Every structure is written in structure tokens, then in C-alpha cells.
C-alpha positions, 0 to 999 in steps of 0.5 A, a space after each residue: 774337347 770342343 764347346 760346339 758341334 759347330 767347331 768340329 765339323 769346321 775342323 778341317 783334315 790334310 790328307 795327302 793322296 800321293 806325293 805333292 798332292 794333297 787335299 784340305 778336307 772340310 765336312 762343311 767348309 763354310 762354317 769356318 768362315 761364318 762362325 769367325 764372321 759372327 763372332 767378330 761381329 759380336 765382339 765389335 757389337 755390331 749385332 747383340 745375341 737375339 738378334 736376326 741374321 740374314 743372308 742367301 744360300 744355295 746350301 752349305 751357307 745356309 747351314 754354317 749360318 743356322 749353326 753359328 746362330 745356334 752357337 751364340 744365341 741369334 736368329 737365322 733366316 735364310 732365302 735359300 735356292 731352289 737346290 736346297 734340299 729336304 735334308 737341309 730343310 729339316 735340319 734347318 727347320 730343327 735348328 731354328 732357322 727360317 728358310 724362304 726357299 724359291 721355287 723352282 726355275 729353269 735357270 740357275 742364274 735367275 735364281 740366284 739374282 732373285 734371291 738377292 732380290 727377296 734379301 733386299 725386300 726383308 731388309 726393307 720390312 725388317 730394318 734392325 736384320 744384320 745382313 751378313 753379305 757373305 758375297 761381299 764383306 770380308 769379315 768372312 775371310 777371318 776363320 781362313 787364318 787358322 787353316 792356314 797356319 794349319 795348312 804351313 805347320 803340316 805341309 812345311 812347305 813355302 812352295 805351295 799351289 792352292 787350288 779351290 773353286 771361286 765361289 764367293 772368293 773368301 775360301 780361296 783368296 783368303 787362304 792365298 792371302 794368309 798363306 802368302 803373309 809367310 809364304 810369298 811363293 804360294 800360288 792360287 789356281 780358281 775353279 770355275 763353271 762355264 756360265 759363271 760372269 766372275 772370270 768372263 765365262 757367261 757366254 759359255 752355257 754348260 748344257 746340264 748345270 752351272 755348279 752351284 757355289 763356284 760360280 756366279 751369275 752377279 758380281 762378288 765383292 769378295 773376289 779379288 782377281 788380283 790373287 788368282 794365278 791361273 783359272 780353270 773352268 770345268 763343265 757338269 761332267 768333267 767335274 763328275 768325272 773328278 768326283 768319282 775318281 776322287 771316290 774310286 782312286 782315293 777313298 774320299 766322298 766330296 762334292 761335285 766342286 770337289 770332283 772340279 778342284 781335284 781333276 785341275 789339281 792333278 793337272 797342275 801337278 803333272 806341270 809342276 811336279 815339285 810343288 805341293 798342290 793342295 787342293 780344297 774339298 769343301 763338303 761331302 758327297 751326300 747331296 750328290 748322291 743321286 745326281 753325281 754318284 749314281 751316275 758313276 758309269 758315266 764318269 769318263 777316265 781322267 787321263 783321257 781329259 784335258 784342258 784347252 789352254 787359251 790365252 783369252 776368255 772369248 777363246 773359252 770352250 767345253 768341256 775344260 778350259 785353262 789360262 793363265 790369269 796373272 792377277 788381271 782384273 775383274 771383267 768388266 761385268 764382274 766388278 762391283 760398283 758400287 757396293 751393294 747397300 746394307 741394312 743399317 747394323 750392316 752399316 756399322 764398321 764390320 770390315 776386317 781385311 785379310 
């Protein structure tokens, strides 16, 4: 029996879609990292019950942090993206979290940088707040150790290829790190939207949208580029096709980043049919009901899609590109130097490693 709903929501399921292709399905994945991070901070005395935790979010992390604060009697302050919807705003309000939502913007890249700037303003006015730094503090890796142990136990396989949206770098990077402690042959495939600087695709614009949650317009310290073997870049329409096919073929209702990961995972499975390909479904599809699933008639068959194989990011092109990364360093624009500043409580040692 669970002691709090955060534990129940954070527990993933492994679903075998076909031989060698497995989905690691979360209801809301970032609860795993938020709860473990907050518990670590409390255990080390970095924060105490009644303190306020602050961060920026495009949606999923906001809900995760609000639940973690609810569980541990902490206050929560979120600077939210313009993409935060009515349902989430209502949940945050009832949970007691304070949400400052960015005004609508035609450029989601600008939305992200504005949120980070606002966090800095809040810290200046409230130096007692603790900035969670989900993009930069490796305490957000901690919660994925138990997930890695579950994967190893249930797959029983030392030849796993992990596929998932890169985002802040915590989920895929941490999972691969923990898996490699026991299964050194684990491969890591990252999925990115076009327009993200993290793996150097900022020069290729997707005319529809940068897929929130798996890309970035600013450097993320939690992304360890050296852990990634392959990177896929997918457009909105190819990710949409993946999401629709996943629901239609396997009855799995998941978000847009999952559609992109599923698309990439199917391709990797064809290239290495003897390996277990494990892809991450980070959240459910509910917030994409109108923007993705209502457009199911627009989805092209997945078998008609093939990635452009490139050897340099200069050759990236829509709608889908794939590149062997081989653990190369971060592109210049994605390097975090110096590390972002933090609030006084954040400057207490909270690093956990992976």
C-alpha cells in the first residue's frame, strides 16, 4: 500500500508491445525525480518543512513538484510556461502551489528564457526560497535508480537500448548511468525536436512547434552528452504520427514526446532485432487530446517514414534525422559555463551524482 499518491503515480509499468520492443510507461514521469530530490534535500537539512521550493516548468515538473511539496509539507512556487493548461492550473491551485504563468508568446524559445529570468527575479526578492534547478542539479537523477533496478529485474537483459526524450537530461541520462552499472552494454538513444540547442539543431526550425519537454533553447547542466550513442530529431508531424500509431496499434495513450520516442524505438528495433529496445512514455496523452489526437486523420503511416542519416548536425533536415553521436561533447551553444547561480539554500551541497 502506498503512503501518498505521488508514490502510486510515479511507479512505472513495463509493457511488452512486441518481442524486443518494450514501453516503460509512466503516468507522470518527473514525479520520480521530484520526490527523490525533495526527500534528499530534507534528509541533508538543505530545506525544512515549511520552506518554499521554486522552479520553472512547462507543465509536468510543476505537477510533480507540487505533489512532492504536498507530501513533505513544503510550499511550492512555479514559474509556468504559456503552455500550462486549465486542468493543470486548477490542480496546482487546489494543491496549494503558487503558479506564475508566462503571457502567451509566439516563440516558445523566448517563453523558456523568460521563465528562467523570472526565477532569478523571485530569488532576488526571496533569498530564503530554494531553487530546485531541475535543469542543472543532479539530485534529479536519484529517483531513477529504483526504476533502473525494476528494468533490470523485469527484462533480465544486459543488451538493452534505452530510447527517450532528452529534455533536462535527468531521466534518460540517469537511467542509462544506473543501467550501465550492472549492464555495461546498455545503449542510449536520445530524442530531440528540431530547434533545440542541446544537440545542435537550433538552425533547423520546425514550422509547427518545438516539442515542449524534450528540447531546449538554453543550456542544461543535467545533460551529459557523453552518455548518448545515437540522437534522433523529429518534427511535430512525425511525433504526431508516432503517438497516433501507438494508440491505434497498441492502445497506449501517451504524450507527444512518447510518440517521438516510439518512432525512434521502432527504427532502432529494426536495426538491432536481437536487442531489447526500451522506450520511455513520460506522461499520458490527455493534454494532447485536441492538439494531437483530434488530428488523427492527418497521421501518416509510420512505415512510410525513414530518418535522414547524417554525420554532422549541419546536415540535419526535417522531418526526421538520425545521427550516431558516439558520446561526443556538447555543442558549443549547449555548454553550461559557468554553472547557474542559486539561492543561498541552493548553494548548500545538494549534489548526489549518478
